[in-house]
N, C-alpha and C positions, 0 to 999 in steps of 0.2 A: 963175247961168249960164243963158243963154237956151236955148230948145229947139233952135234951129238949131245952136248950138255943140255941144250935147250929141249931137245926131244926127251931126254931122260927126266928133266924137271917137269915138263908137261905131262909125261906119263905118271909120275909120282903124284902130281896134283889131281889128275883125273881119278886115280885109284883112291886117293884120300877122299875125294868128293863122293865116289860111289860107296866107300866104306861108311862114311858118315850119313849120307842121305838115303842109302839103300834100305835100312831097316824101317825108317819112317815111311818111305814110299811104299814098301811092301805091305806094311800094316794098313795103310790107307787104301791100297788096292784091294786087299783081301776083305776088309770091312765093307768097302764100297760094293764089291761084287756080291757079298753076302746080303747086304741090305737090298740091293737091286733084285736079287732072287726072291727075297721075302716080299718085296713090293709087287713083283710080277705075279707071285702066287696069290697074294691076298687082294690084288688090284687096288692097293692104296697108293695114290700118286701124290704124296705130300713131299714138298721140297725139303722141309726142315728135317724130315725123317732120315734123309741121307746125310745131312750135314752134321747133326749133333753126334751120332755114334762115331763118325770119323774123327771129329775134334776130340772127343773123349778118349778114344783109343790111341790117337797120336800123342795126346798129352801123357797118357799112361806109359807109352813107349819112351817118350823123352824122360819121364821120371825114372823109369827102370834102367834105360841105357845111357842116360845123360852123362853120368860120371865117366863111363868108358869112352863116350864120344868126345868129351872135353879133354880127357887124358890123351887120346889119339890126336886131336887137333893141336894141343900144346906140344906134343912130341914132334909132330910134323913141322910146326913153326920153329921149334928150337933147332931142328936139323937144318931147316932152310936158312936161318940166321947164322948158324955155324959155318955153312958153306957159302956165305955171301961173298967173301973175298975171291972165291973160285969163279963166281959169276962176273965179277968186275973186270977181270983180266981180259 
């Protein structure tokens, strides 16, 4: 496998990772910051208060965007397996 091919494959893998993990991480970040602001304003320092809303929102995000994420992952894997002879040379 040539260096150019390896760099292109690594770039595609990183982009797929960002595309699949980005929405979940963004939702967790926004909910975490929101809950932290509410905790700072109300001075409630309960650890489960930060955990439960994040889990619920991430689960909802996976339910809403899960089919798109799965289609994207299957498409990437299919393209990868179709190009497999190219990598062996």
